[in-house]
C-alpha positions as CSV (number, residue, x, y, z in Angstrom):
1,X,76.3,-48.2,-25.1
2,X,77.0,-46.5,-28.5
3,X,73.8,-45.7,-30.5
4,X,72.8,-48.1,-33.2
5,X,71.9,-45.7,-36.1
6,X,70.3,-48.5,-38.2
7,X,68.0,-49.3,-35.2
8,X,67.5,-45.6,-34.8
9,X,66.2,-45.1,-38.5
10,X,64.0,-48.2,-38.0
11,X,62.5,-46.9,-34.9
12,X,61.8,-43.4,-36.3
13,X,60.4,-44.7,-39.5
14,X,58.0,-47.1,-37.5
15,X,56.8,-44.6,-34.8
16,X,53.9,-42.6,-35.5
17,X,54.6,-38.9,-34.8
18,X,58.3,-39.1,-35.3
19,X,60.0,-37.0,-38.1
20,X,58.1,-34.9,-40.7
21,X,57.4,-35.6,-44.1
22,X,58.9,-34.4,-46.5
23,X,62.2,-34.6,-44.6
24,X,64.4,-31.5,-45.0
25,X,67.9,-32.6,-44.3
26,X,70.3,-29.9,-43.1
27,X,73.6,-29.6,-44.9
28,X,76.8,-30.6,-43.2
29,X,78.2,-27.1,-43.7
30,X,75.4,-25.7,-41.8
31,X,75.5,-28.2,-38.9
32,X,79.4,-27.2,-38.6
33,X,78.5,-23.4,-38.7
34,X,76.0,-24.2,-35.9
35,X,78.6,-26.1,-33.8
36,X,80.9,-23.0,-33.9
37,X,78.2,-21.2,-31.8
38,X,77.1,-23.9,-29.4
39,X,80.0,-26.4,-29.5
40,X,80.0,-29.9,-30.8
41,X,76.6,-31.6,-31.1
42,X,75.9,-35.2,-30.2
43,X,76.5,-37.7,-33.1
44,X,73.0,-39.3,-32.9
45,X,71.6,-35.8,-33.0
46,X,73.8,-34.9,-36.0
47,X,72.4,-37.8,-37.6
48,X,68.9,-36.7,-37.0
49,X,69.6,-33.3,-38.5
50,X,71.3,-34.8,-41.7
51,X,68.3,-37.3,-42.1
52,X,65.2,-35.5,-41.1
53,X,66.2,-32.1,-40.3
54,X,63.2,-31.3,-38.1
55,X,60.2,-32.9,-36.6
56,X,58.7,-34.0,-33.6
57,X,59.2,-37.0,-31.0
58,X,56.3,-38.1,-28.8
59,X,54.7,-34.5,-28.8
60,X,57.9,-32.7,-28.3
61,X,59.2,-30.3,-31.1
62,X,62.8,-30.9,-31.9
63,X,65.2,-28.1,-32.6
64,X,66.9,-27.9,-36.1
65,X,69.4,-25.8,-37.9
66,X,68.3,-23.2,-40.2
67,X,71.0,-22.9,-43.0
68,X,72.0,-19.1,-43.3
69,X,69.1,-18.2,-40.6
70,X,69.5,-15.5,-37.9
71,X,69.4,-17.8,-35.0
72,X,68.1,-15.3,-32.4
73,X,65.1,-14.7,-34.5
74,X,64.4,-18.4,-35.5
75,X,62.7,-20.1,-32.5
76,X,63.1,-23.5,-33.7
77,X,67.1,-23.1,-34.4
78,X,69.4,-25.1,-32.1
79,X,71.6,-21.9,-31.9
80,X,68.8,-19.7,-30.6
81,X,70.1,-17.8,-27.6
82,X,67.4,-19.0,-25.1
83,X,68.4,-22.5,-25.8
84,X,71.6,-22.3,-24.1
85,X,71.6,-21.9,-20.3
86,X,75.0,-22.8,-18.8
87,X,75.7,-26.3,-19.4
88,X,72.3,-27.0,-20.7
89,X,71.4,-27.0,-24.4
90,X,67.6,-27.3,-25.0
91,X,66.8,-29.4,-28.1
92,X,63.2,-30.4,-27.4
93,X,60.1,-28.4,-26.1
94,X,56.7,-29.8,-25.4
95,X,53.9,-27.4,-26.5
96,X,51.9,-25.2,-23.9
97,X,54.7,-24.6,-21.4
98,X,55.2,-28.3,-21.1
99,X,58.6,-30.0,-20.2
100,X,61.8,-29.3,-22.0
101,X,64.8,-31.6,-22.8
102,X,68.4,-30.7,-22.7
103,X,71.7,-32.0,-23.5
104,X,74.1,-31.9,-20.4
105,X,77.1,-30.3,-22.0
106,X,79.2,-30.7,-18.8
107,X,78.2,-34.4,-18.3
108,X,79.5,-37.8,-19.5
109,X,77.0,-40.6,-20.1
110,X,77.2,-44.4,-20.7
111,X,77.5,-44.1,-24.5
112,X,80.7,-42.0,-24.9
113,X,81.4,-41.5,-28.5
114,X,80.6,-37.5,-28.1
115,X,77.1,-38.2,-26.8
116,X,75.7,-36.1,-24.0
117,X,73.1,-37.3,-21.4
118,X,69.5,-35.9,-21.6
119,X,67.7,-34.3,-18.9
120,X,64.1,-33.3,-18.7
121,X,63.2,-30.2,-16.9
122,X,59.6,-30.2,-15.5
123,X,57.4,-27.3,-17.0
124,X,55.7,-27.0,-13.6
125,X,58.4,-27.0,-10.9
126,X,61.5,-26.6,-12.9
127,X,63.1,-29.9,-11.5
128,X,65.5,-31.9,-13.5
129,X,65.5,-35.6,-14.2
130,X,67.9,-37.6,-16.3
131,X,65.9,-39.5,-18.7
132,X,68.5,-40.8,-21.3
133,X,72.2,-41.2,-22.0
134,X,71.9,-40.1,-25.7
135,X,69.8,-38.4,-28.1
136,X,69.0,-41.8,-29.6
137,X,68.1,-43.0,-26.1
138,X,65.8,-40.0,-25.8
139,X,64.0,-41.0,-29.1
140,X,63.9,-44.7,-27.9
141,X,62.3,-43.7,-24.6
142,X,59.9,-41.3,-26.3
143,X,58.8,-44.3,-28.6
144,X,58.4,-46.5,-25.7
145,X,56.2,-44.2,-23.9
146,X,54.2,-43.6,-27.0
147,X,53.6,-47.4,-27.4
148,X,52.5,-47.8,-23.8
149,X,55.7,-49.7,-22.9
150,X,56.5,-47.3,-20.2
151,X,60.3,-47.7,-19.3
152,X,60.4,-51.1,-20.8
153,X,59.6,-54.8,-19.6
154,X,62.3,-54.8,-17.0
155,X,65.3,-52.4,-15.7
156,X,68.0,-54.1,-17.9
157,X,66.0,-53.3,-21.0
158,X,65.1,-49.8,-20.0
159,X,68.9,-49.3,-19.4
160,X,69.3,-50.4,-23.0
161,X,66.7,-48.2,-24.5
162,X,68.1,-45.0,-22.6
163,X,71.1,-45.4,-24.7
164,X,70.1,-47.0,-28.0
165,X,66.8,-48.4,-29.6
166,X,68.2,-51.9,-29.8
167,X,71.4,-53.1,-31.2
168,X,72.4,-55.4,-34.2
169,X,75.9,-56.9,-33.7
170,X,78.2,-58.3,-36.2
171,X,77.4,-61.8,-35.0
172,X,73.8,-61.7,-35.9
173,X,72.6,-61.1,-32.3
174,X,69.8,-58.3,-32.3
175,X,68.5,-56.7,-29.1
176,X,65.1,-55.4,-29.6
177,X,64.1,-51.6,-29.4
178,X,60.5,-50.5,-28.5
179,X,59.7,-50.5,-32.2
180,X,59.9,-54.3,-32.6
181,X,59.7,-55.9,-29.2
182,X,55.8,-56.1,-29.0
183,X,55.7,-57.8,-32.4
184,X,58.4,-60.4,-31.9
185,X,56.6,-61.6,-28.5
186,X,53.4,-61.7,-30.2
187,X,54.7,-63.8,-33.1
188,X,56.5,-66.2,-31.0
189,X,53.4,-66.2,-28.4
190,X,55.7,-65.7,-25.5
191,X,52.9,-64.5,-23.1
192,X,51.1,-67.9,-23.9
193,X,54.0,-70.2,-23.5
194,X,56.4,-68.3,-21.0
195,X,54.1,-65.8,-19.3
196,X,56.8,-64.7,-16.7
197,X,59.4,-64.0,-19.3
198,X,59.7,-61.5,-22.3
199,X,61.8,-62.1,-25.6
200,X,64.4,-59.3,-25.7
201,X,66.4,-60.3,-28.9
202,X,67.4,-63.2,-31.0
203,X,70.5,-64.5,-32.7
204,X,69.2,-64.4,-36.3
205,X,69.5,-68.2,-36.4
206,X,66.3,-69.4,-34.5
207,X,67.3,-68.7,-31.0
208,X,65.9,-66.0,-28.6
209,X,67.2,-64.1,-25.8
210,X,64.6,-64.2,-23.0
211,X,64.4,-62.3,-19.5
212,X,62.0,-62.4,-16.7
213,X,59.4,-59.6,-16.7
214,X,58.7,-60.0,-12.9
215,X,60.3,-61.0,-9.6
216,X,63.8,-60.4,-8.2
217,X,65.7,-62.1,-11.0
218,X,65.4,-59.7,-13.8
219,X,69.0,-59.4,-14.9
220,X,69.8,-62.9,-16.4
221,X,69.6,-63.5,-19.9
222,X,68.9,-66.9,-21.4
223,X,69.3,-68.3,-24.8
224,X,66.7,-70.8,-25.9
225,X,65.3,-72.0,-29.2
226,X,62.3,-70.0,-30.4
227,X,60.4,-73.2,-31.3
228,X,61.1,-74.7,-27.6
229,X,59.9,-71.7,-25.5
230,X,58.3,-72.9,-22.3
231,X,57.3,-71.6,-19.0
232,X,60.7,-72.9,-17.5
233,X,63.1,-70.9,-19.5
234,X,65.6,-70.9,-16.4
235,X,65.9,-74.7,-16.8
236,X,65.6,-75.3,-20.6
237,X,67.8,-72.3,-21.5
238,X,71.3,-71.6,-21.6
239,X,72.5,-68.7,-19.3
240,X,74.3,-66.1,-21.2
241,X,74.8,-63.2,-18.9
242,X,73.3,-61.4,-16.0
243,X,74.5,-57.9,-17.6
244,X,72.7,-57.2,-20.8
245,X,74.2,-54.0,-21.7
246,X,77.6,-55.2,-20.7
247,X,77.4,-58.3,-22.7
248,X,76.2,-56.6,-25.6
249,X,79.2,-54.0,-25.5
250,X,81.6,-56.8,-25.1
251,X,80.3,-58.8,-27.9
252,X,80.7,-55.9,-30.3
253,X,77.7,-53.4,-29.7
């Protein structure tokens, strides 16, 4: 699913340890110059460079572009020679020989639109694991981990967050990212009235999107008035879909 950059900004601003103040935006000309050396950079990473320039995400140092710098001598530059290893371009490094995170330049992910999947290389054994479908998804998953949300409340939401930190559609439907999901569930006391369920979004008009937290049926999404949440969401609510990400995409995500 295409990253929602508005939700990405909100996630960055709301997550402690993300970005660095004052922000040092990278000029577009410098980004294009960097791309001449390493190839096209993913749109959501380009967005990060133009908005923040440099910073950290969940303890990992993010690469930047140093305008006019000599890349081989600038450790944090995305064009530094050590960052490119075949079809891998390392953009984030955890300190003290920790894990590294790279774009898979030869891979195609679920996002399209020029985004590359992200893999984590274990700092101890060197094993690779795919962790996100985009740079935006990488930030979303790092935010979720920092907030103690792990992968998310269920596999469907985890899949969404690997691509984008939530999404706001033209019709007003908002799928929550890790930066808002806890607050919304607390506000509407979902744990009290529907303890087996989680509020994963709303329609901006008084209706909520709910899914099961536990059990075998964690793919169905139900629509129910936020003032009528009960333990029997499956009966009281309207079934919308059993494919959250596909439904969002077909609805304009």
